[in-house]
N, C-alpha and C positions, 0 to 999 in steps of 0.2 A: 545094375549097381546094387552090391551086396547090403545088407544090413550094418554090416560093420563100417563102411564107408560112409553109409549115412550119417550114423552115430557121431562120427568125427566132424562132421560139417556144422558150424557154429550155429546157433539160433539168429534169427534176424532181431535187431533192436525194437524194442515197442515203439511203434507209432506216438509220436509226441502229442501230447493233447491240445486241442483246438484254443486260439487264444481266447476265443469268447466263453471258453469253459473254465478258463482261470480265475480264482480268485483275487482280487486285489485288495491288499489289507494296507492302509495308509498307516505312515510313521507315526507311531504315539509321541506326542511333544509333552511329556507331563511337566517340564521346567515353564513352559511358556504358560501352561494354563495356571499352574501355580501362582506365577506373577502376576497373570491377568485377575485372579481371585483377590491376591493381596492389594492390588491398585484398586480394584473396585471396592473393596471393604475400607481403604484409607481414604476413597473417595467419597463413600456413603458417610462414614464419621465426618469427614470436612463438610458436607452439605448438612447434615443433621446438626452440627455445632454453629453453622451460620442459621439456621432457621430458627432453632429455640434459644439463641442467645438473645435476651432481653435486651442488652444493650443497642442492639440495631435498631429497634424501635419501629418495627416493621408497619405498625400504624400509623406513624408520623410520616414514614416513607409514602405511603397509600395517598396520605393527606395532601402531600405537596407536590406529588409525582407529576400532576396534571395543572399546578397552580398558573395563574396567568403569569407572575414573575417569572419562574420558570420556561414556560414555553416562549416568552418573549426572549428570554437568554438563549435556550435552545436556538430559534428562529434566526437570529443575530449570529451564531455560530456556524450555523448553515451555510447563510449567506456569505459570511466570511470566507468559508472554506472555499463555496464557488467562485467566488471573486478572486482570490489568490490562486487558486490552481489555474483557471482560465487566463489569467493575467501573465502567470509564472510560468507556463507553459508557452504562452507565446511570446514572450521575452526569452524564454530558454531556447526555443527553436531557432530565434534569430542568431542567439549567441553559438548554439551549434553549426549553424551556417558560417559564422565568422572563424570557428575552429577548424573547419573543415575547406575553408578557402586556400587558394591558391597564393593570397595576397598576405606577407608576412606581417605588415600591419595588423591587418584584422585577425590573423591568428593570434598574436601577442594580446590584443585587445581582449579577445574571447578569453584566451588563458587567464588573464591578469583578471579578468572580473569573477571567472570560477574560483580561481585561488584566493582572491580576497574576502569573498562571502563566505566561502565553505571555511575561511580561517577563525572569522570572528562569531562567537556564540550568538542565536538568536536572540537572548535576552539582553545582551549588551547592544546589539543593532537596533532595538527597540527603543532602549534607554536612551542612545543617541539620539534619535529621530525626534524621541519625546522632548528632549532639551536642543532641538537644534538652534533655537533663540539664542541659546548662550553660547554658541560656537558663530554663528553667523545672523547678528541681529537686523541684518538688511542684506537682501538680495535684489539687485536690481530696481533700488528704492522702495521696496516693499518690505515692510518690518515683518519678520518671522515668529516674533514673539505671539504665542496662542495663535498663529495663524491654522496650526493643523489640530483639527480635533483629535481625541485618542482613538476615533475608529480609522480616520485617515491615517495616523501614524502606524496603526496595525497592519492596514492593507498596504502599506507602502513597504514597511519592515518584513512583512512575511512575503510580499511579492518578490522582493529583490533576492531574498534567502532562497526562496524555491525556485527562482530563476537558474539559481547556480548550481543546484542537483538536478532541472530538466534538461540543462543544456548536456550534462553529459548522458542523461538517460537518451534522449534524441539522437546525439550524436554516435553511441555505442549501438542503437537499433538502425540507423543508416550505415555504419560500417559493417553490419552483420549481413548486409546485401552485398552478394559476390559483384564486383564491377563489371566482369562479362554481362551480366543482365543488363545494365545500360549502356553498353557498346553494341550489345545485339538489338537493342531498342533503336538506336540512333542509326543502324545500319538497317533498319526495315522503314526508316524515313520519319520516326516519331520526334517530335520537338524536345526539347531540354523539358520543357514544363509537363508535356506530356510521358516523357520518362519517368519524370517524379511522381506524378499522379498516379500513373496506371501501374508502374513497374516497382519503382522502389518503394514508395511509401506503403502499399499493401503488404508486401514482405517485411519491412522495418517494423509494422506493428506488432508482429509476433513477438518482436524484441522489445518492443518499446511498452506494451499494454502491460506485462506483470511488474514491473518496476514502478511504473505509472499509477498503476493502482494502489500498489503499496504507499506510493507517497502521498495518494490522496486521502488515505485512511490516516496516515502519519500527521498530515496537515491538519485534518479534523481535531486530532488529539492535541495538535501542537497549538492550536488556537487557543487553549486553556491558558497559555503562558501570557495573553493579552489581558490577563486580569490584574497582572503587575502594575499595567498602565490605566486602570479603573473602566476599562471596556466592558460593557456589561454582558457579556457572554454567559453560557449555562454557568461556567463555575462560579462567576463572578456573581451571579442572580443569586446561587444557593449560599454564597460566603454573605453577602447582604442579609439572609435570613437568619442564618444561624448565628451572626453576630448580634441578632437582635433576641433569637429564642434561646441560644445557647444550645441549641441541639446538632451540635458538630457531625456525629457520627450519620445519623440519618439522612442530613443533608447532603452530606458527600456521598453516601447510598444511592440519593437521588441522582445526583449527576453522574455518579458511576453508571446506572442502571441505563441512563439516555446514551452515554458514549457506546455502552456495549450493543444497545439496540441500533443504533446507527450505524457503527461498523460493521456489524452483522450484514446489514442491508445492503452496504457498499459492498461487502466481500462477496455476497451472492451475484451482486451485479458484475463485478469483476472476474467472477468464474464464465458467466455467459460470454462477456465480452472477448474474453480469451480465447473460449471455444469457437466464437465466428470467426477471429482470425487466424484460430488453428486449423480452419477446414483444410482437408486434402493431406492431412500430415498425420503423421504417428499419434502425437499428443490429442488431436481430436477425437480419438477413439476412446 
């Protein structure tokens, strides 16, 4: 082959560089970094203003934060939250089964309860129960005037209110489980109770736990409304103190810090419970 023919043959393309030899340069996001700097600066200014503002009287907050009256109010708040959540979800589960029942009467009763107690504000419900003696002076021969203490009124009112929302949470969790799961379990010879306990409930808990955790935290904060009927909870305890000392802001900060601390602990617990029931799914990773 002549030299002229060799000259006309095109040169082979250069070999591509190896992937490990390439330098990957991340995309620069100047807007996001600038926004982050602005947000951090504003947050620092806000924190600085709270810490340096003498009107908060942080020394007074420290004095009353663990006082006996405040701790007693905190204990009553925690106790009331636990009782209301347990009773509310027990009644709510029963109402959820009513709403899922094939019996039209039970479905109507379940729907009517949820509709009624979600329609009436909780403050109105508490005041109605507090004044039940004016509506029904006697029930089955028993005088209702001064029959219920403020704590009993709080438990009844909050529980009935909680049950209406718990019923929808439980019902949505049960409906999230495919019906074929139950049918397959029954085909394997499992009883109705075994299907519910071993098949439906573990899967339904994935959908129930997140809103139930939010309801628990909401109930804890919502118990502060019982102060209007003179229940000596956390908020009412701080109110009694600042009505005497006129130190309104620092005592409100005491209540705020306790609510923040307890809800943070409950939030951590909710995270681990959700992680437990999400085992084997993408959300558990």
